[in-house]
C-alpha positions, 0 to 999 in steps of 0.5 A: 482505445481510451477508457471511459471519461467519468466527469466531476458530478458523477458518483464513485463507488469505493470498495473498502472504507479504511483510511486509504478510502477516506483520503481518496474520498476527500480528494474526490469530493474536492474535485466535485465527485459524489462518493459511496463506500462499501464497508462492514463497519458503520461510520468507518473512516471513509464512511465519515466523509463519503456521501453515503455508505453501504454497511456490508462485508467485502465478500457480499456480492449483493451489497456490492451490486447495490453499490455498483448500481448507484455509482458510475465507476468502482474502485478498490482502496486495499487488497483484502476484498474477496477476489471473486466479488471483484471478478463478478463486478467487472463483468457488468460494471465499470471497474477500471483497476480490474481484478487481475493485478488484485489477485496477484497482490493478494497472493505472495506466491503469484506475486513472486512467480509473476515478477520473477517470470517477467524478469524483475529482481526478487529475493530467492523463495520456495513454496511451503505447503507442508513440513517436508517443503519447509525442510527442503526450503530451509536446506535450499534457502538457508538461514536467516530466512522469513516464512510468510503466509501466502495470503492475508498477512500484512504489517508483519502479521503471518510472518516468522523470521528463522535466524538459525536452525533452532528456529525451525521448530517454531516454523514447523509448528506454524505450518502444522497448525494451519491449512495455509500455504506459505512462502519461505524467502531468503532474508535480505541484508539491505541498506535501505528500503525504498518505494516508488508510486506510479500512476498509469492511465488506460492508454498507457501514460504514466506519472511517477512520484519521487522515490521515497525512503522507508523506515520500519518499526516491528515490520510496520512502516514508521517513517517515510523520507522524501526524497530518498537518500539514495544515489541517482543511479539507484533512483533511476533503476527503481523508477525503471523497474516500477514503470516496467511492472506497471506496464507488465500488469497494465495497471490503471490507477496507482501502483506502489512498488517496494524495494530492498536496496542491497550492495548488489542492487535492487530487489522487489519486495512487494507490489500494491495496486492502490494508494500506499502508506509510503505515499501519504506525503503526496497529500501535502508535498506534491502537486497532485496526491496519490489519492487524486491520481487514483481518481484521475486515472480511473475516471479517464482524466489527465494524470496530474503533475507529481512534482515534489513541492517540498522535502518532507518526512511522514511519520505514522501515528500508531495506537501506542503513539496517540497519547504523546501525539495528542499531548504535543499538538499545541506545540507543533510548528507550522511545518507540521500537519496532522491527519487522524483517520477517525477510527473509533474505540480504544486503539490497539498499540500497532493500529495505524491511527493517523500520520504526521507530515513534516516539511523539512529543509535538509536531511539532517533534520530527520533524527531531530524530528524523530526525537521531538515527536516520538521520543 
């Protein structure tokens, strides 16, 4: 059965107030919706452009219920929300993204186990609860491998690469000093990293965005190139797997699937049931942005066209990049768009402060663009 239709003029409540919420709110307001967000930081990026903000933590159920009572539909913009709060909200309020896939995306163990059970390709992994598990895991997985915290880590936080047995003591100390559960994964030798973003509506209809190529710097997404420089066969396989995952989890909204490209094929790295950093290019390079697609899917509107209007390069602006970017803004050409997220305070070097979207004509421009903008 079709889901509810939430027409423009209604109010959307966003759980979370970061840059993903900000860009979603802007797209929603362009469509005629009112926006209220919940976030603990007064004047958060989303709060700056929303109609209203409830200032409270993302584990504050009473505040979340106040948000729900003021809105016609609830959505979440990132994973770091208390899952119990989302589970409670969906009992009595309209939250079409639902909690089940959020719970999976919050926990690397659940994520990998469910993907593997469903037959999707993932890297070899073992669960690490103590140092004995770590010893058995390194014997089974071998070196190099990556120790990742099961919950809460992102952008390289909560991770340690074990290149050889000499690194075991570092990993052992990490496990001993924490009550957390970890996942030890085989470190994959890949040729590229790519991602697919897909919109899915309640009735099962899907709209797939062009496959993008991602380049990381210190475990943080640095550059996205679209279309990805991969073979048509790899492209088709990535889309097929992403569609399969979206269908398996019955996603409503948008889903990002990150892949490693290896000589042997594709491996799923992570999934994210919300707008994704690698999809920021869709704001200007596609007919319908990933943020508008989230609103369309969760409000019961027809999914928008994902047609690529121009090849593009997206460059993340980190805190360490801000001085050079601000200095160079007067010299940008008309093919460059700048997005700053309104984050206050002195930026931490690795904090995402904004992004550039650069229209390109051919892939050979990419190295030139990197040198020009970030040196």
